[in-house]
N, C-alpha and C positions, 0 to 999 in steps of 0.2 A: 589485543587485536579485536576488530569489530566483527560481528556476525552479519553476513549478507543474507537478506531475506527478500523473497518475491511475494508480493501480495496482489492477488487477483481480486478485483472488485466488481460486483454487479450493482448497478445503480437503479433507482426507481426510474420508470419511464420519464424521459424528458429532463433528467437532472445530470446527465453525464458531464456536460461541459461545466456546470456549476460546481460539481464535485471536484473535477480536475482543477479548476481555478482555485478552489479553497485549499486543496492539497498543495498546489504550487506555492501559495502564500505562506504555508507552514514551513517550507524549506526543509522537509524531513527526508526527502528522497534523493537518490542518485540519478534515477531516470524514471520517467512516467510516460506510458504509452497508451493510446487508444487502441483497442483490439477488436477483432471480429470474433464471433462465436458466442459461447455461453457467458463470457465475462466482458465487461465494457472497458475496464482499465487494468493495466499492469504496472505496479509500482515496485521499483527496486530500491531498497534502502539498506544502509549499514547501521546496525544497532550498536551503539557504543558499548565497550567492554563493561561488564558489571550491571548492565541494564537488562531487566527481564524482557525477553522478546514478546511474550504474551501481553504484558502490561504496555509495552511500547505500541504494539499494534492496536490493542483495545482502547487505550487512553489517548493516543496521539493521531491515529489514522481513522479508526472507526467512529470517532466522535463527530465526523463531518456529516451534516444532514444530507440525506439523499442516498446514502449507501444502504443497500438492502441485504447484501450477503458478501462474505469474503472467503478466500482460500489462501492460506499462508504456507509457503514452501520454504523450509530452512535449507541452507546449503552447508556443505561440510568441507569440500576441498576443490580448488580450481586446478585444472589440468592444463 
C-alpha cells in the first residue's frame, strides 16, 4: 500500500508557476494546488511501498529549482 503525503512548498519570489510546471512534468503527484498564506503550493502524492518518504521528497520533489522551503505531512488513516 502507498503512503499518502502532503508537501507544502514555499517558492522563491516570482518562481511559483515555473516550480508548478516543473513538478507537473515529473508526474509524481496526485494533486497540486496553488495556495494562499505562508505556502505557495500544496502537493499530494502517493509514495510507492518500500520507498523511503524522505528520499522521495528530497530527491524527486525538492530538486526543482525555485523551491525555498517545504513542510511534509505524513498521513496514517483515511476516515
